[in-house]
C-alpha positions in Angstrom: 14.4 -28.9 8.8 14.0 -27.7 5.2 17.0 -26.2 3.8 16.2 -22.9 1.9 17.7 -22.8 -1.5 20.1 -20.1 -2.3 19.5 -17.6 -4.9 21.7 -17.5 -7.7 23.9 -14.2 -7.6 24.2 -12.3 -10.8 26.9 -9.8 -11.2 26.8 -6.7 -13.5 29.8 -4.9 -14.2 29.8 -1.5 -15.9 32.7 0.3 -17.4 31.8 3.6 -16.5 34.1 5.7 -19.0 30.8 6.9 -20.2 27.6 7.2 -18.6 25.9 4.8 -21.2 27.7 1.7 -20.2 26.7 2.6 -16.4 23.1 3.3 -17.6 22.7 0.0 -19.2 23.9 -2.1 -16.6 21.5 -0.3 -14.0 18.7 -0.8 -16.2 19.3 -4.6 -16.5 19.9 -5.0 -13.1 16.3 -3.3 -12.3 15.0 -5.7 -14.9 15.9 -8.7 -12.6 13.5 -9.8 -10.0 15.4 -9.5 -6.5 13.1 -12.3 -5.1 14.6 -14.7 -7.5 18.3 -13.7 -7.7 20.8 -11.9 -5.5 21.7 -8.8 -7.8 25.1 -6.9 -7.4 26.1 -4.0 -9.6 29.9 -3.1 -9.7 30.9 0.2 -11.3 33.2 3.3 -10.7 31.1 5.6 -8.5 31.3 8.7 -10.8 27.7 8.3 -12.0 25.8 6.4 -9.0 24.6 9.9 -7.6 22.1 10.1 -10.9 20.6 6.8 -10.0 19.5 7.1 -6.3 18.5 4.4 -4.2 18.5 0.8 -5.5 17.2 -2.8 -4.5 20.5 -4.3 -5.3 24.0 -4.3 -3.9 26.4 -1.7 -5.4 30.2 -2.1 -5.2 32.9 0.2 -6.3 35.4 -0.8 -8.9 37.9 1.4 -10.9 37.4 2.6 -14.3 40.0 5.0 -16.3 38.8 8.6 -16.3 36.5 9.8 -18.9 39.0 12.6 -19.9 41.6 9.8 -20.4 39.3 7.6 -22.3 38.3 10.5 -24.5 41.8 11.4 -24.9 42.7 8.1 -26.3 39.8 8.2 -28.8 40.8 11.4 -30.0 44.4 10.2 -30.7 43.1 7.1 -32.3 45.1 5.1 -29.8 44.2 1.6 -27.8 41.7 2.7 -25.3 43.4 0.4 -22.7 47.0 -0.5 -22.3 48.5 -3.7 -21.2 49.2 -2.5 -17.7 45.5 -1.1 -17.3 43.9 -4.3 -18.5 46.1 -6.3 -15.9 45.0 -4.0 -13.2 41.4 -4.5 -14.2 41.8 -8.1 -14.2 43.2 -8.1 -10.7 40.4 -6.1 -9.5 37.7 -8.2 -11.1 39.0 -11.3 -9.7 38.9 -10.0 -6.2 35.3 -8.8 -7.0 34.5 -12.3 -8.3 36.1 -14.2 -5.1 34.1 -11.6 -3.1 30.7 -11.8 -4.6 30.8 -15.5 -5.6 28.6 -15.0 -8.7 26.8 -17.7 -11.0 26.8 -15.3 -14.1 28.8 -12.2 -14.8 27.4 -9.7 -17.3 29.6 -7.0 -18.5 29.1 -3.5 -20.5 32.4 -2.9 -22.2 34.7 -4.3 -19.3 36.9 -5.9 -21.5 38.9 -7.6 -18.8 35.9 -9.8 -18.1 36.8 -12.0 -21.1 39.9 -12.8 -19.0 38.6 -12.7 -15.2 35.4 -14.7 -15.9 37.1 -17.6 -17.5 39.7 -17.6 -15.1 37.2 -18.5 -12.5 35.2 -20.7 -14.5 31.9 -18.6 -14.4 29.7 -17.9 -17.6 30.2 -14.5 -19.0 27.6 -12.4 -21.0 28.9 -9.3 -23.0 26.4 -6.5 -23.5 27.5 -4.2 -26.7 26.2 -2.6 -29.6 25.4 -4.5 -32.8 27.6 -2.4 -35.0 30.5 -3.6 -33.3 29.8 -7.2 -34.1 31.9 -9.2 -36.6 28.4 -10.4 -38.2 27.3 -6.7 -39.1 27.5 -5.2 -42.4 29.3 -2.2 -41.2 31.0 0.3 -42.9 33.4 1.9 -40.4 33.6 5.8 -40.7 36.9 7.6 -39.7 36.6 9.3 -36.3 37.6 12.7 -35.6 41.4 12.3 -36.0 44.3 14.8 -36.6 44.3 13.1 -39.9 40.8 13.8 -40.7 41.2 17.5 -40.1 44.3 17.9 -41.9 43.3 16.0 -45.0 39.6 16.3 -45.0 37.1 13.5 -44.4 37.1 12.1 -48.1 40.9 11.3 -48.4 41.2 10.4 -44.7 38.4 8.1 -45.2 40.1 6.3 -48.2 43.3 6.0 -46.2 41.4 4.6 -43.2 39.7 1.9 -45.2 43.1 0.8 -46.3 44.8 0.6 -42.7 41.6 0.0 -40.5 42.5 -3.8 -40.3 45.8 -3.0 -39.0 44.6 -0.4 -36.7 41.8 -2.9 -35.5 44.5 -5.4 -34.8 46.9 -2.8 -32.9 43.7 -2.4 -30.6 43.3 -5.7 -30.0 46.8 -6.5 -29.2 47.1 -5.5 -25.5 44.0 -7.8 -24.5 45.4 -10.7 -26.4 48.7 -10.4 -25.1 47.2 -10.5 -21.8 45.1 -13.4 -22.4 48.0 -15.4 -23.6 49.8 -14.4 -19.9 46.9 -15.9 -18.2 46.8 -19.2 -20.3 43.8 -18.2 -22.8 43.8 -18.3 -26.2 44.0 -15.0 -28.5 40.9 -13.6 -29.8 42.5 -12.8 -33.0 43.2 -9.7 -34.8 40.2 -8.0 -35.0 38.9 -5.4 -32.4 35.3 -6.5 -32.9 36.1 -9.8 -31.3 37.7 -8.2 -28.2 34.5 -5.9 -28.0 32.0 -8.6 -28.3 33.6 -12.0 -26.8 31.5 -13.7 -24.1 30.0 -17.1 -23.6 27.1 -15.0 -24.6 26.6 -11.8 -26.5 23.9 -9.5 -26.0 23.3 -6.7 -28.4 21.5 -3.5 -27.2 19.8 -3.0 -30.6 17.1 -4.0 -32.8 17.9 -5.6 -36.2 15.7 -2.9 -37.8 18.2 -0.4 -37.0 21.6 -2.5 -36.8 21.2 -5.7 -38.9 23.5 -8.4 -38.8 23.7 -11.8 -40.4 24.7 -15.6 -39.5 24.7 -14.9 -35.9 26.3 -17.8 -33.9 23.6 -19.4 -31.7 25.1 -17.5 -28.3 24.4 -13.9 -30.0 21.2 -12.5 -29.9 19.5 -9.0 -29.9 18.5 -7.8 -26.6 16.6 -4.7 -27.8 17.0 -1.1 -26.7 18.1 -0.6 -23.0 16.4 2.6 -22.0 17.3 4.9 -19.2 16.7 8.2 -17.7 18.2 9.7 -14.5 16.1 10.0 -11.3 17.2 13.3 -10.3 14.5 15.9 -9.6 13.6 18.4 -12.2 15.2 21.8 -12.1 13.3 24.7 -10.5 12.8 26.3 -14.2 10.9 23.1 -15.4 7.4 24.6 -14.8 8.3 28.0 -16.3 9.4 26.6 -19.7 7.1 28.5 -22.3 5.0 26.3 -24.5 4.6 28.7 -27.3 7.5 27.6 -29.3 9.0 24.3 -30.3 11.3 22.9 -27.6 14.8 21.5 -28.5 16.5 19.4 -26.0 20.3 19.6 -26.1 22.9 17.4 -24.2 26.2 16.5 -25.5 26.7 13.9 -23.0 29.7 12.6 -20.9 31.7 11.9 -24.3 30.6 14.9 -26.2 32.9 17.8 -27.3 32.7 20.0 -24.3 34.4 23.1 -25.9 31.7 23.3 -28.7 28.9 23.5 -26.1 29.1 27.5 -25.9 29.1 28.1 -29.6 26.1 25.7 -30.0 24.1 27.5 -27.6 24.9 30.7 -29.0 23.9 29.3 -32.5 20.7 27.7 -31.3 19.4 30.7 -29.4 18.7 32.3 -32.8 16.3 29.8 -33.8 12.6 30.5 -32.9 12.5 27.7 -30.3 12.9 27.2 -26.6 16.1 25.2 -25.8 16.6 23.0 -22.6 20.1 22.1 -21.9 21.7 19.3 -19.7 25.6 20.2 -19.7 26.7 17.3 -18.0 28.7 19.7 -15.8 30.3 21.5 -18.8 30.8 25.2 -19.1 28.4 27.2 -21.2 27.8 30.6 -22.4 27.0 33.5 -19.9 24.8 35.2 -19.5 22.1 32.9 -21.0 19.5 34.1 -23.7 16.0 34.1 -22.4 15.1 31.1 -24.6 17.8 28.9 -23.0 17.2 26.9 -19.8 20.0 24.8 -18.4 20.7 22.2 -15.8 23.4 19.9 -15.2 21.2 17.0 -15.6 17.7 16.3 -17.0 15.6 13.2 -16.7 15.8 12.6 -20.7 12.6 10.9 -21.1 10.6 13.6 -19.2 12.4 16.2 -21.4 12.0 14.6 -24.5 8.1 14.1 -24.0 8.2 17.9 -24.5 10.6 18.3 -27.3 10.5 18.3 -31.0 14.1 17.5 -31.6 17.2 16.3 -29.5 20.7 17.3 -30.4 23.1 15.2 -28.8 26.4 13.4 -29.0 24.9 10.7 -31.4 25.3 7.8 -28.7 22.7 5.1 -29.0 21.3 5.5 -25.2 20.1 9.0 -26.3 19.1 8.1 -29.6 17.1 5.2 -28.9 15.4 7.2 -26.2 14.6 9.9 -28.5 12.9 7.3 -30.9 10.9 5.8 -28.0 9.6 9.2 -27.6 8.9 9.9 -31.4 11.7 12.6 -31.6 14.2 13.0 -34.4 17.9 13.6 -33.7 20.9 15.5 -34.7 24.2 13.8 -33.8 27.2 16.0 -33.1 29.6 13.1 -33.4 33.4 12.9 -32.5 34.3 9.1 -32.0 33.6 5.9 -34.0 30.9 4.7 -31.8 28.8 7.7 -32.2 29.5 8.0 -35.9 28.2 4.1 -36.4 25.3 4.6 -34.5 24.2 7.9 -36.3 25.1 6.7 -39.7 22.2 4.1 -39.0 19.9 6.8 -37.8 20.7 8.9 -41.0 20.1 5.9 -43.2 16.7 5.6 -41.7 16.1 9.2 -42.3 15.2 9.7 -38.6 18.1 12.2 -38.2 21.1 14.3 -39.3 24.8 13.3 -38.6 27.2 16.1 -38.0 30.8 15.8 -37.5 32.2 18.0 -34.5 35.7 18.3 -36.1 35.7 21.8 -38.1 31.7 22.0 -37.2 30.4 25.8 -37.7 27.8 26.8 -35.4 25.9 28.1 -38.4 26.0 24.3 -40.0 24.3 23.3 -36.6 21.8 26.1 -36.9 20.8 24.9 -40.3 20.5 21.2 -39.7 18.3 22.0 -36.6 16.2 24.3 -39.1 15.9 21.5 -41.8 14.9 18.9 -39.2 12.3 21.2 -37.3 10.6 22.2 -40.7 10.8 18.8 -42.5 8.1 16.6 -41.3 9.8 13.4 -42.8 12.4 13.4 -39.9 9.4 13.3 -37.3 7.6 10.7 -39.2 10.7 8.7 -39.3 11.3 8.8 -35.6 7.7 8.1 -35.0 7.9 5.1 -37.0 10.9 3.9 -35.1 8.9 4.5 -32.0 6.2 2.2 -33.0 9.0 -0.6 -33.7 10.7 0.0 -30.4 7.5 -0.6 -28.7 7.3 -4.1 -30.1 10.6 -4.9 -28.1 10.7 -5.9 -24.3 14.3 -5.8 -23.7 13.6 -6.3 -19.8 11.9 -9.5 -20.5 14.5 -10.9 -22.9 17.1 -10.3 -20.4 15.1 -12.2 -17.8 14.7 -15.0 -20.2 18.2 -15.1 -21.2 19.6 -15.1 -17.7 17.2 -17.8 -16.6 18.1 -19.9 -19.6 21.9 -19.5 -19.0 21.6 -20.5 -15.3 19.9 -23.8 -16.5 22.9 -24.7 -18.9 26.3 -26.2 -17.9 29.2 -23.9 -18.6 30.3 -25.1 -22.1 27.1 -26.8 -22.9 24.8 -25.9 -25.8 23.6 -22.1 -25.8 20.1 -21.5 -24.7 17.4 -21.2 -27.5 16.5 -17.8 -28.7 14.6 -15.7 -26.2 11.2 -14.4 -27.4 11.7 -10.8 -27.1 9.0 -9.1 -29.1 5.5 -7.9 -28.1 2.8 -8.7 -30.5 1.5 -5.9 -32.7 
């Protein structure tokens, strides 16, 4: 009797503290051929309703709440304490023992840098390139109490002095736990904690986030685009087309308390505003030029829009550029600021800090972007660049190449992930 060869099992794990990490993992899982692999996705269930039915197994794991995550960000504290990471490792190990994967892929699940090596399974970290130690990154101070007290200019100068110490403090809980499990420290640089893996894939393109001297196991994956499968709201067919449409969503990590003021200011523009609130409270009653839903399929919404206003996260901005739409990022945490700094450098949008932001400033920024063709032109150019990248094919090539390598062997050669112009 001919024995059927077992398909390799690929475990993809999302740290669902924000929608972006869940969305990227789901998109990558869907890029794999279920006829070639047994595909398992593990995530906190908080966002699974946005995806609907899938062709792969989905298992529930615990992530800290988005509120807890955002509070730590706002306070400038380590995102995960020692006890939390230890709980994650224990849950990871139970998951790995249950699934028995041949390859583990994680998006911001920092504990996998312990649990995957503990089981001798190759680990792939998916991360944004601006967190890479090999990126030429200037780190902006996030919206902290010090920023609000001293102003951005003075606070930034102080932050530049203490940043190495702050990054070391943020890396300490993971390093302490690695030592407990008999693993070496990743050093005193938070960027190593965020990007460590047997292989590291950057969900970016070098034209937006350049790096230098990447090790062989580090490579660009390209933008990982995702849009919810939820149905369009009832008002979708009634949205007027006689004025520019502006799409607004502050996402799962945006400043919820700023949304009512933002809507009030933007309602004064000669535009139609379509809004995804992500369950956040908004102004009532709504002006006649504002249409609101909890969630919107972002790609569909952007295809009708002239401007996206969001929290500045890379998931939304790459989707906007894929549709040729410029962006205003209303940013609070460092991840958003890093991404929008690149967008602003490329003149495809405007970065606004949510701390102390006046509604009039948002109104003025939207007016500038809508009335300055250079922003739309820059976004359209970025869209042309993005169309040369195939992140799904790069991911498939990388997974296949890694599975051919023994753990600890030489990294697979660079995948070809661009589409000929």
